[in-house]
Backbone bond lengths (Angstrom), bond angles and torsions (degrees), N, CA, C in turn:
res aa  C-N    CA-C-N  psi(-1)  N-CA   C-N-CA  omega(-1)  CA-C   N-CA-C  phi
1 M - - - 1.456 - - 1.530 109.51 -
2 D 1.342 116.94 133.74 1.456 120.58 174.80 1.528 109.22 -136.69
3 F 1.319 115.71 167.93 1.455 120.70 -173.99 1.521 111.88 -63.58
4 E 1.337 117.53 -38.68 1.462 120.87 -177.91 1.526 110.91 -62.17
5 S 1.338 116.80 -48.50 1.466 119.96 -177.75 1.525 111.31 -66.82
6 V 1.338 117.15 -37.94 1.465 120.25 178.55 1.531 110.23 -65.91
7 S 1.326 117.19 -42.37 1.472 120.66 178.72 1.517 110.77 -60.50
8 D 1.332 116.19 -46.27 1.463 120.00 178.48 1.525 111.14 -59.02
9 E 1.331 115.83 -44.65 1.464 120.16 -178.31 1.524 111.52 -63.25
10 L 1.326 116.50 -44.90 1.461 120.45 -176.98 1.525 112.05 -65.56
11 Y 1.336 116.98 -45.04 1.460 119.11 -176.04 1.526 112.68 -80.98
12 A 1.335 116.68 -7.67 1.465 119.89 173.01 1.524 111.10 -91.35
13 A 1.344 116.70 -20.11 1.463 121.39 -178.17 1.526 110.80 -74.17
14 R 1.330 116.08 165.42 1.460 120.57 175.31 1.525 109.98 -65.01
15 R 1.326 116.26 150.93 1.471 120.30 -176.23 1.522 111.77 -58.52
16 E 1.334 116.48 -41.75 1.459 118.98 -175.96 1.530 112.60 -70.54
17 E 1.329 116.63 -13.29 1.464 120.43 178.28 1.526 111.90 -95.56
18 F 1.337 117.27 -8.73 1.461 121.56 -170.44 1.531 112.28 -60.18
19 T 1.316 117.76 -53.94 1.470 121.08 -173.10 1.520 112.07 -62.34
20 A 1.336 116.65 -47.79 1.467 119.57 -179.54 1.525 110.94 -63.64
21 L 1.336 116.55 -39.93 1.458 120.10 -179.83 1.526 110.83 -67.99
22 R 1.324 117.17 -39.21 1.469 120.67 177.52 1.532 110.75 -61.55
23 E 1.330 116.42 -44.46 1.468 119.99 179.48 1.525 111.32 -64.17
24 E 1.328 115.92 -38.87 1.464 119.82 179.00 1.525 111.00 -64.56
25 R 1.325 117.05 -44.14 1.466 119.80 -179.88 1.536 110.54 -68.30
26 A 1.308 118.12 -34.05 1.468 120.73 177.08 1.527 110.38 -65.34
27 R 1.333 116.66 -39.52 1.474 119.63 177.41 1.525 111.08 -64.40
28 Q 1.330 115.62 -39.83 1.460 119.66 -178.97 1.526 112.03 -68.26
29 A 1.337 117.06 -22.91 1.472 121.31 -178.20 1.521 112.29 -98.15
30 R 1.334 118.42 19.80 1.467 121.18 -174.13 1.524 114.06 -58.26
31 G 1.331 117.27 -22.87 1.459 118.96 179.22 1.517 113.51 -72.87
32 D 1.329 117.51 -14.16 1.467 122.49 -178.58 1.526 108.01 -121.55
33 R 1.332 116.91 97.48 1.463 120.94 -174.48 1.526 112.46 -61.34
34 Q 1.334 116.36 -38.14 1.462 119.97 -179.48 1.527 110.63 -65.88
35 L 1.338 116.41 -41.33 1.463 120.42 178.96 1.526 110.46 -66.09
36 V 1.323 116.44 -41.25 1.469 120.12 177.88 1.524 110.36 -58.66
37 K 1.321 116.39 -43.94 1.466 121.06 -179.22 1.526 110.85 -63.11
38 R 1.316 116.78 -42.41 1.467 120.08 -179.14 1.531 110.95 -67.85
39 I 1.325 116.61 -41.27 1.466 119.79 179.03 1.523 110.34 -64.63
40 A 1.333 116.65 -44.57 1.464 120.70 -179.66 1.524 111.59 -63.06
41 G 1.327 117.35 -24.57 1.458 121.21 -179.11 1.518 114.02 -82.37
42 L 1.328 118.03 -6.96 1.462 120.68 178.87 1.526 109.64 -69.22
43 R 1.322 116.24 131.30 1.455 120.99 -175.07 1.524 111.58 -97.28
44 K 1.318 114.98 141.31 1.463 120.53 177.19 1.529 109.23 -64.16
45 P 1.333 117.90 132.37 1.469 119.72 -177.12 1.525 112.62 -73.82
46 T 1.317 115.71 148.47 1.462 120.34 170.49 1.525 108.17 -69.71
47 V 1.326 116.55 169.36 1.465 119.45 179.49 1.525 110.45 -59.69
48 A 1.339 116.87 -44.97 1.470 120.42 -179.65 1.525 110.85 -62.23
49 A 1.337 116.80 -44.82 1.466 120.16 -179.93 1.520 110.53 -64.15
50 W 1.325 116.87 -41.79 1.470 120.33 179.45 1.528 110.49 -61.21
51 L 1.322 116.43 -42.98 1.466 120.00 -179.39 1.526 111.19 -65.55
52 V 1.334 117.33 -42.08 1.469 120.06 177.48 1.527 109.91 -61.68
53 N 1.330 117.14 -41.28 1.467 120.56 178.38 1.525 110.82 -59.60
54 Q 1.333 116.44 -42.98 1.465 119.64 -178.43 1.532 111.13 -69.86
55 V 1.334 116.34 -36.11 1.472 119.50 175.66 1.524 109.62 -63.21
56 A 1.335 116.65 -43.52 1.467 120.90 -179.68 1.523 111.09 -63.01
57 R 1.325 116.95 -35.02 1.468 120.27 179.82 1.527 111.95 -75.67
58 S 1.335 116.16 -37.54 1.465 119.48 -176.60 1.529 112.75 -86.51
59 C 1.332 117.59 -22.83 1.471 121.13 -177.89 1.528 111.01 -130.80
60 P 1.334 119.04 58.46 1.470 119.51 -177.30 1.521 112.96 -60.99
61 G 1.335 116.16 -32.70 1.461 119.20 179.41 1.517 112.47 -64.26
62 E 1.341 116.79 -37.07 1.462 120.23 179.13 1.528 111.08 -70.32
63 I 1.331 117.12 -33.97 1.467 119.91 177.06 1.529 109.89 -68.11
64 D 1.338 117.05 -40.30 1.466 120.20 175.60 1.530 110.30 -61.47
65 R 1.321 115.27 -40.94 1.470 119.98 178.45 1.529 110.37 -62.88
66 L 1.337 116.01 -37.05 1.461 120.84 177.96 1.526 110.57 -62.00
67 A 1.338 115.80 -44.67 1.468 120.27 -179.68 1.536 111.02 -65.44
68 K 1.337 116.73 -43.14 1.465 120.44 179.72 1.528 110.94 -65.69
69 L 1.325 115.62 -35.69 1.460 119.85 177.69 1.523 110.37 -63.73
70 G 1.338 116.30 -38.62 1.460 120.28 176.98 1.516 111.67 -62.46
71 E 1.337 116.43 -41.75 1.466 120.42 178.03 1.529 110.58 -62.31
72 A 1.340 115.69 -43.33 1.464 119.71 180.00 1.531 111.19 -64.55
73 L 1.329 116.77 -39.00 1.465 120.43 178.69 1.524 111.47 -64.79
74 R 1.326 116.20 -42.51 1.470 119.13 179.92 1.525 110.82 -66.08
75 D 1.320 116.01 -38.04 1.461 119.67 178.59 1.531 110.57 -66.18
76 A 1.334 116.46 -44.89 1.467 120.51 179.73 1.526 110.77 -64.85
77 H 1.318 116.26 -34.30 1.469 120.16 179.36 1.525 110.78 -67.28
78 Q 1.324 116.63 -40.65 1.465 120.40 178.84 1.525 111.02 -65.25
79 R 1.331 115.88 -33.80 1.467 120.14 -179.24 1.527 111.91 -87.53
80 L 1.353 116.19 -1.79 1.467 121.67 -178.39 1.525 111.16 54.53
81 A 1.342 115.45 40.68 1.465 121.29 -179.95 1.526 108.59 -86.38
82 G 1.326 116.58 90.33 1.457 121.67 -172.93 1.513 114.53 -59.23
83 D 1.351 116.99 -50.24 1.464 120.30 -178.45 1.522 111.03 -61.91
84 E 1.321 115.54 -43.14 1.464 119.86 179.56 1.529 110.73 -65.01
85 L 1.323 116.40 -39.42 1.468 120.55 178.13 1.523 111.25 -61.15
86 R 1.331 116.12 -42.40 1.465 119.19 -179.54 1.521 110.80 -65.07
87 A 1.327 116.82 -42.12 1.466 120.27 179.67 1.526 111.04 -65.23
88 L 1.332 115.70 -43.11 1.464 119.90 -179.93 1.526 111.16 -67.84
89 S 1.322 117.08 -36.58 1.464 120.56 178.26 1.525 110.82 -64.19
90 Q 1.336 116.07 -39.60 1.462 119.78 176.81 1.525 110.47 -64.60
91 E 1.330 115.68 -41.38 1.468 119.63 178.16 1.528 110.45 -63.12
92 R 1.326 116.33 -40.44 1.463 119.95 178.09 1.530 110.54 -62.28
93 H 1.314 115.75 -45.36 1.468 120.21 179.12 1.527 110.72 -56.88
94 E 1.321 116.46 -45.17 1.462 120.63 -178.67 1.526 111.44 -67.54
95 L 1.339 116.36 -41.46 1.463 119.86 -178.02 1.527 111.28 -68.70
96 V 1.322 117.27 -43.87 1.470 120.30 177.74 1.528 109.85 -61.70
97 G 1.336 116.51 -42.62 1.464 119.86 177.42 1.517 111.98 -60.92
98 L 1.342 116.34 -40.49 1.462 121.06 178.56 1.525 111.09 -62.78
99 L 1.329 116.73 -43.28 1.464 120.76 -179.37 1.527 111.20 -68.54
100 V 1.319 117.46 -36.54 1.468 120.18 176.44 1.529 110.02 -65.06
101 Q 1.338 116.93 -40.58 1.464 120.22 176.75 1.525 110.89 -63.12
102 R 1.329 116.31 -39.54 1.463 120.05 177.02 1.533 110.03 -61.57
103 A 1.322 116.55 -40.79 1.465 120.66 178.28 1.527 110.55 -63.27
104 H 1.331 116.98 -39.37 1.466 120.74 177.08 1.529 110.30 -60.82
105 W 1.321 116.56 -43.43 1.466 120.78 -179.78 1.525 110.77 -63.09
106 L 1.325 116.55 -43.71 1.461 120.65 178.72 1.527 110.82 -64.88
107 A 1.330 116.79 -36.22 1.469 120.40 178.53 1.526 110.49 -64.22
108 R 1.333 116.43 -45.28 1.469 119.30 178.54 1.523 110.58 -62.26
109 K 1.314 116.35 -40.90 1.460 120.97 -179.86 1.522 111.12 -63.46
110 A 1.335 117.04 -36.17 1.469 121.48 -178.50 1.525 112.45 -87.71
111 G 1.327 116.91 -8.44 1.458 119.82 -180.00 1.513 114.15 83.99
112 Y 1.342 117.74 22.78 1.460 121.79 179.23 1.525 109.64 -102.56
113 G 1.324 115.85 144.93 1.451 120.27 174.89 1.521 110.54 -89.21
114 V 1.315 116.40 150.17 1.469 121.66 178.13 1.522 108.08 -120.25
115 G 1.327 116.07 103.02 1.457 120.84 178.02 1.518 111.29 -86.23
116 D 1.323 115.75 -176.55 1.467 120.69 -178.52 1.529 111.72 -61.17
117 T 1.340 116.60 -41.40 1.466 119.90 -178.38 1.518 110.99 -64.82
118 T 1.326 116.22 -45.26 1.467 119.95 179.79 1.520 110.68 -63.28
119 E 1.326 116.89 -41.82 1.466 119.93 179.62 1.531 110.73 -63.27
120 R 1.332 116.43 -41.05 1.470 119.37 177.64 1.523 110.44 -62.79
121 Q 1.322 117.36 -41.96 1.460 121.12 -179.88 1.528 111.39 -65.96
122 L 1.314 117.03 -35.45 1.465 120.14 176.30 1.529 110.09 -61.69
123 G 1.340 115.84 -50.56 1.460 119.67 -179.77 1.513 112.49 -61.08
124 E 1.331 116.80 -42.12 1.466 120.31 -179.26 1.528 111.31 -65.38
125 T 1.323 116.87 -37.21 1.467 119.91 -179.14 1.522 110.96 -66.48
126 F 1.325 116.62 -45.20 1.467 119.30 178.58 1.531 110.76 -67.80
127 E 1.339 117.04 -35.09 1.462 120.13 176.25 1.526 110.41 -65.09
128 A 1.333 117.14 -39.08 1.465 120.51 178.36 1.520 110.66 -62.30
129 A 1.346 116.43 -36.59 1.463 120.35 179.07 1.523 111.22 -65.20
130 V 1.336 116.80 -29.30 1.464 120.40 175.82 1.523 110.07 -76.16
131 S 1.312 116.29 -38.02 1.464 121.02 -172.38 1.516 113.51 -71.00
132 D 1.328 118.25 -31.25 1.463 120.28 -174.48 1.526 109.94 -146.40
133 S 1.330 115.85 135.49 1.464 120.47 -177.84 1.521 111.95 -64.29
134 R 1.345 117.13 -29.15 1.466 119.75 179.42 1.520 111.02 -71.05
135 A 1.322 116.51 -35.85 1.465 119.70 174.87 1.528 109.88 -67.70
136 A 1.338 116.61 -38.82 1.464 120.28 177.14 1.521 110.56 -61.52
137 Q 1.329 116.07 -38.53 1.459 121.01 178.08 1.525 110.64 -63.06
138 A 1.334 116.47 -41.62 1.462 120.56 179.25 1.525 110.96 -65.12
139 V 1.342 117.33 -40.32 1.463 120.93 178.14 1.521 110.23 -66.96
140 R 1.328 116.36 -43.41 1.460 121.17 -178.87 1.529 111.74 -60.42
141 A 1.342 117.08 -32.42 1.467 120.96 -179.28 1.523 112.08 -65.65
142 A 1.347 117.35 -21.55 1.472 122.56 177.16 1.526 112.18 60.10
143 R 1.339 116.07 36.21 1.468 120.25 179.09 1.532 110.78 -131.03
144 L 1.301 116.93 33.43 1.465 120.19 179.85 1.524 110.51 -69.50
145 S 1.322 115.79 140.66 1.463 120.16 172.82 1.525 110.70 -104.73
146 T 1.326 116.50 -17.84 1.457 121.32 176.48 1.519 108.48 -147.58
147 S 1.314 116.76 163.93 1.462 120.09 -178.06 1.521 110.34 -72.36
148 L 1.333 115.64 163.20 1.458 121.82 179.62 1.522 109.88 -105.92
149 A 1.307 114.34 154.42 1.461 121.26 174.91 1.515 106.68 -146.40
150 P 1.336 118.40 158.09 1.464 119.32 178.64 1.519 110.97 -50.05
151 G 1.324 116.89 124.98 1.462 121.41 -177.68 1.507 109.91 -176.35
152 S 1.310 115.81 -159.74 1.461 120.83 -176.98 1.510 110.85 -83.81
153 A 1.327 115.20 161.50 1.457 120.38 177.61 1.518 110.72 -62.31
154 E 1.358 116.96 -33.28 1.458 119.72 179.43 1.522 110.52 -60.65
155 E 1.331 117.30 -40.89 1.460 120.66 179.37 1.517 110.74 -65.78
156 W 1.332 116.72 -39.22 1.451 119.24 -179.51 1.517 111.32 -65.79
157 F 1.326 117.13 -44.27 1.455 119.14 -177.86 1.520 111.65 -73.45
158 T 1.334 117.89 -23.76 1.464 120.12 173.87 1.519 110.22 -69.38
159 A 1.321 116.54 -31.15 1.462 121.21 -177.45 1.517 112.64 -81.57
160 A 1.321 117.88 -6.50 1.457 119.95 -175.50 1.513 110.91 -140.41
161 V 1.332 114.97 153.77 1.462 121.61 172.08 1.521 105.80 -101.13
162 V 1.313 116.76 95.64 1.463 121.97 -175.62 1.526 109.30 -91.36
163 P 1.344 117.95 132.12 1.459 119.67 177.96 1.518 111.59 -51.76
164 A 1.329 116.78 135.18 1.466 121.28 -175.64 1.515 112.07 -58.66
165 K 1.337 116.99 -38.41 1.466 119.12 -178.18 1.527 111.22 -65.61
166 S 1.348 116.41 -31.87 1.463 119.40 178.27 1.513 111.05 -70.37
167 V 1.341 116.15 -39.60 1.464 119.48 -179.48 1.509 110.91 -64.91
168 S 1.336 116.56 -46.04 1.458 119.19 -177.76 1.507 111.75 -67.46
169 A 1.336 115.54 -34.64 1.462 118.46 -179.07 1.514 111.32 -70.22
170 K 1.336 115.87 -33.80 1.460 119.38 -175.56 1.519 112.94 -87.01
171 T 1.357 114.46 -43.26 1.460 117.01 -171.69 1.509 112.83 -99.48
172 G 1.347 117.33 -42.77 1.449 121.08 -179.47 1.505 111.52 71.36
173 P 1.329 118.03 172.21 1.462 120.86 -179.60 1.515 111.23 -69.00
174 A 1.309 114.91 151.16 1.471 119.55 179.59 1.514 110.00 -70.06
175 K 1.315 115.74 135.46 1.457 120.48 -179.57 1.518 110.02 -85.56
176 T 1.318 115.21 138.74 1.464 120.25 177.86 1.509 108.75 -123.24
177 G 1.298 116.45 159.07 1.460 119.97 -179.72 1.504 109.68 -166.10
178 P 1.304 117.74 169.05 1.466 120.43 -178.78 1.511 111.26 -67.27
179 K 1.325 115.73 142.03 1.456 120.55 177.21 1.519 109.80 -79.24
180 P 1.315 117.44 143.79 1.468 119.29 178.33 1.518 110.52 -64.97
181 V 1.331 114.88 135.52 1.460 120.22 -178.92 1.509 110.87 -90.45
182 S 1.312 116.46 -38.77 1.456 119.22 -178.05 1.509 109.25 -146.76
183 G 1.314 115.72 178.18 1.449 120.71 178.97 1.515 110.82 98.04
184 K 1.307 115.11 173.09 1.454 120.42 -177.54 1.523 109.84 -76.38
185 T 1.287 115.64 140.13 1.465 120.36 175.86 1.518 108.96 -83.21
186 R 1.326 113.14 154.85 1.460 118.65 -179.28 1.528 109.59 -71.05
187 P 1.323 118.90 131.48 1.459 120.22 -178.93 1.528 111.14 -61.50
188 A 1.311 116.27 139.07 1.465 121.00 -179.39 1.519 110.13 -73.07
189 A 1.331 114.04 147.08 1.461 119.62 179.01 1.518 110.61 -104.96
190 K 1.326 115.96 29.11 1.459 120.40 -174.21 1.526 113.15 -60.21
191 P 1.353 119.86 -45.77 1.464 117.95 179.66 1.521 112.27 -57.33
192 R 1.349 115.90 -42.94 1.466 118.89 179.53 1.524 110.56 -65.55
193 E 1.359 115.04 -42.77 1.459 118.64 179.83 1.521 110.76 -63.34
194 D 1.345 116.73 -40.32 1.458 119.95 179.07 1.522 110.61 -62.41
195 A 1.324 116.30 -42.95 1.465 120.30 179.90 1.520 110.60 -63.84
196 E 1.345 115.94 -43.67 1.461 119.48 179.12 1.520 110.88 -64.81
197 S 1.341 115.64 -39.91 1.461 119.66 178.95 1.520 110.88 -62.72
198 K 1.340 116.52 -42.50 1.459 120.19 178.67 1.521 110.98 -64.24
199 Q 1.341 115.97 -39.49 1.458 119.29 -179.66 1.524 110.63 -65.92
200 R 1.355 115.93 -43.45 1.465 119.03 178.48 1.523 110.79 -62.80
201 R 1.345 115.12 -40.61 1.458 118.85 -179.81 1.528 110.71 -65.50
202 A 1.331 116.32 -39.55 1.464 119.92 179.28 1.523 110.71 -64.84
203 V 1.340 116.30 -43.42 1.468 120.31 177.92 1.520 110.02 -61.81
204 R 1.334 115.26 -43.39 1.463 120.51 -179.46 1.531 110.95 -63.56
205 D 1.338 116.23 -42.69 1.465 120.21 179.85 1.522 111.01 -64.10
206 R 1.347 115.73 -41.75 1.466 118.57 179.11 1.521 110.84 -64.14
207 A 1.330 116.20 -41.27 1.464 119.87 179.36 1.523 110.52 -63.71
208 R 1.334 115.99 -41.72 1.463 119.44 179.53 1.528 110.72 -65.35
209 D 1.341 116.69 -40.91 1.463 120.02 178.87 1.523 110.75 -63.32
210 R 1.354 115.42 -41.31 1.468 118.34 178.79 1.524 110.77 -64.48
211 A 1.333 116.39 -40.31 1.464 120.28 179.71 1.524 110.68 -63.46
212 R 1.334 115.83 -42.09 1.465 119.38 179.25 1.524 111.08 -65.61
213 E 1.345 115.84 -43.33 1.459 119.61 -179.93 1.524 110.52 -63.53
214 K 1.336 115.85 -40.53 1.459 119.72 178.26 1.521 110.41 -63.85
215 A 1.335 116.15 -42.72 1.468 120.06 179.70 1.528 110.69 -63.47
216 R 1.358 115.90 -41.40 1.466 118.95 178.63 1.522 111.00 -64.41
217 T 1.342 116.39 -41.75 1.463 120.12 179.12 1.518 110.84 -62.63
218 E 1.338 116.07 -45.65 1.462 119.96 179.72 1.525 111.23 -64.06
219 A 1.339 116.60 -38.09 1.464 119.73 178.52 1.532 110.38 -65.21
220 K 1.354 115.57 -40.96 1.461 119.53 179.03 1.521 110.52 -64.86
221 E 1.336 116.69 -42.39 1.461 120.31 178.30 1.523 110.79 -63.10
222 A 1.333 115.79 -39.87 1.466 119.47 178.85 1.524 110.71 -64.63
223 E 1.342 116.65 -40.26 1.463 120.44 178.07 1.528 110.74 -64.12
224 Q 1.341 116.14 -41.19 1.459 119.62 178.80 1.524 110.89 -64.59
225 A 1.343 116.22 -41.57 1.461 120.09 178.48 1.523 110.67 -63.68
226 L 1.337 115.78 -40.12 1.461 119.85 178.41 1.521 110.89 -64.20
227 A 1.341 116.36 -43.90 1.465 120.20 179.30 1.527 110.69 -62.15
228 Q 1.345 116.24 -40.67 1.460 120.35 178.65 1.525 110.68 -64.32
229 A 1.333 116.23 -42.02 1.466 120.23 178.97 1.524 110.89 -64.47
230 E 1.342 116.23 -39.17 1.469 119.68 178.60 1.526 110.84 -65.59
231 R 1.343 116.25 -39.80 1.469 119.13 177.09 1.522 110.77 -63.33
232 A 1.329 116.21 -43.08 1.464 120.05 178.86 1.526 110.81 -62.65
233 L 1.340 115.77 -38.56 1.464 119.64 178.89 1.523 110.92 -65.01
234 R 1.338 116.06 -44.33 1.467 119.22 179.03 1.527 111.24 -62.53
235 E 1.330 116.69 -40.64 1.461 120.73 178.65 1.526 110.38 -64.50
236 A 1.338 116.05 -41.46 1.463 119.86 178.12 1.524 110.93 -64.00
237 E 1.333 116.10 -38.94 1.469 119.43 177.95 1.523 110.67 -65.16
238 R 1.343 116.17 -40.11 1.467 119.14 177.57 1.528 110.50 -64.76
239 D 1.335 117.12 -42.57 1.465 120.39 177.28 1.521 110.53 -60.38
240 S 1.339 115.07 -41.11 1.460 119.17 179.72 1.522 111.16 -64.10
241 E 1.342 115.93 -41.56 1.464 119.88 178.42 1.523 111.02 -63.78
242 R 1.352 115.66 -42.67 1.467 119.22 179.14 1.525 110.37 -63.84
243 A 1.326 116.16 -41.39 1.463 119.62 179.54 1.525 110.81 -64.60
244 A 1.347 115.71 -41.79 1.463 119.08 179.22 1.525 110.82 -63.71
245 Q 1.344 115.96 -39.39 1.459 120.10 178.45 1.527 110.57 -65.23
246 R 1.331 116.03 -40.14 1.469 120.72 179.06 1.524 110.54 -64.43
247 V 1.320 115.80 -41.13 1.464 120.09 178.10 1.524 110.05 -62.91
248 A 1.341 116.31 -42.12 1.465 119.99 179.68 1.527 110.72 -63.27
249 E 1.356 116.22 -41.63 1.463 119.76 179.04 1.525 110.84 -63.47
250 L 1.329 116.39 -44.39 1.465 119.96 179.53 1.522 111.15 -64.39
251 A 1.335 115.95 -38.68 1.467 119.30 178.82 1.522 110.47 -63.88
252 E 1.350 115.87 -39.07 1.468 119.79 178.90 1.525 110.71 -66.20
253 R 1.343 116.08 -42.72 1.464 120.13 178.56 1.520 111.09 -63.97
254 L 1.327 115.73 -38.82 1.461 119.58 178.24 1.523 110.62 -63.78
255 A 1.343 115.71 -42.02 1.470 119.30 179.27 1.527 110.47 -63.41
256 D 1.361 116.42 -41.37 1.463 120.15 178.49 1.525 110.82 -63.55
257 A 1.332 116.35 -42.05 1.464 120.43 -179.98 1.522 110.93 -63.41
258 K 1.328 116.34 -42.07 1.471 120.21 178.38 1.528 110.94 -62.88
259 K 1.356 115.42 -40.44 1.463 119.81 -179.94 1.523 110.55 -64.67
260 T 1.364 114.78 -44.19 1.466 119.17 179.31 1.522 110.78 -62.76
261 A 1.329 116.34 -42.99 1.469 120.51 179.39 1.525 110.76 -61.40
262 Q 1.325 116.37 -41.25 1.460 120.32 179.83 1.526 111.03 -65.00
263 E 1.348 115.66 -41.69 1.463 119.43 178.47 1.520 110.99 -62.03
264 K 1.354 115.78 -40.69 1.470 119.27 179.59 1.517 111.01 -67.48
265 R 1.325 117.60 -39.77 1.465 119.92 177.62 1.534 110.40 -62.16
266 T 1.322 115.20 -40.39 1.475 119.45 178.91 1.527 110.66 -63.86
267 A 1.348 115.94 -42.12 1.466 120.35 -179.94 1.520 111.00 -64.29
268 V 1.349 116.50 -41.54 1.463 120.84 179.01 1.525 110.31 -62.82
269 T 1.310 116.61 -44.10 1.473 120.62 179.95 1.524 110.73 -61.59
270 L 1.331 116.53 -42.60 1.458 120.90 179.82 1.520 110.92 -65.08
271 A 1.351 116.33 -40.44 1.464 120.29 179.59 1.515 110.76 -63.66
272 R 1.322 117.05 -40.61 1.465 121.26 178.80 1.528 110.79 -62.92
273 K 1.311 115.70 -41.70 1.470 118.84 179.71 1.527 110.88 -65.16
274 T 1.339 115.62 -40.15 1.464 120.13 179.96 1.525 110.45 -64.38
275 A 1.327 116.77 -42.75 1.467 121.40 179.76 1.514 111.10 -64.16
276 A 1.302 116.54 -40.77 1.471 120.88 -179.82 1.515 110.39 -64.70
277 A 1.315 116.34 -39.18 1.471 120.05 -179.89 1.526 110.50 -67.81
278 A 1.320 116.73 -36.28 1.459 120.34 -179.55 1.525 111.20 -67.62
279 R 1.318 117.98 -34.19 1.456 121.66 -179.23 1.520 111.25 -68.63
280 R 1.302 117.13 -26.46 1.454 118.82 179.26 1.526 109.61 -72.64
């Protein structure tokens, strides 16, 4: 037993099984105090985090596509490629919407409800994976305990249990060097960074709004389709009842006709016997 395999097992399990399974694995690891401490520190995922984890496990290719799309967007933004940015933003909107729909399907399959807050957290988490490669790494690990939102890398890694080999491969050790003693300092690029940050946030907000509007439209269409199907079912049931009633009426008329025919046959037979007796 090791921490990586236990983490994978816990965050792949159903939410309601998480706590009991974590306690069981901690008991099994009693010979390793450090491992027990790390296992006990694993946090139960929120509904949104659990759904993102399951999407990442079931659709790893789409998560990779999300990360690559983020790289392409950042590159296009640096080059100020407007047409390319618009095309990539549309692709991001469609991909995030697709992943949110996948999460909805997994929620229905697992018996979980998805309210407005959970849906917003789903969209924000997938958007965060587009915005920063470190957030994409956290989503790809499929071990989120809470949803992600635009923020610092520290917040993202606090929200997820990222495999150590992935962290070292991506981030590496922090570089240190001598501080400048004299000379002019490099001018800060804060105004440009602020403008870029605002632009990214605006693009992200528009994409999220479009995703929500699309989800609302699809939900409304689904409700209308359901209502239409229910009306058709009620009409079919009424037709069936009318048909059954018609069959019952015809069966009753048939029974009456048979009875009348039998009575007439009996009367004819009796008349014949009476006539024969009279002739004698």
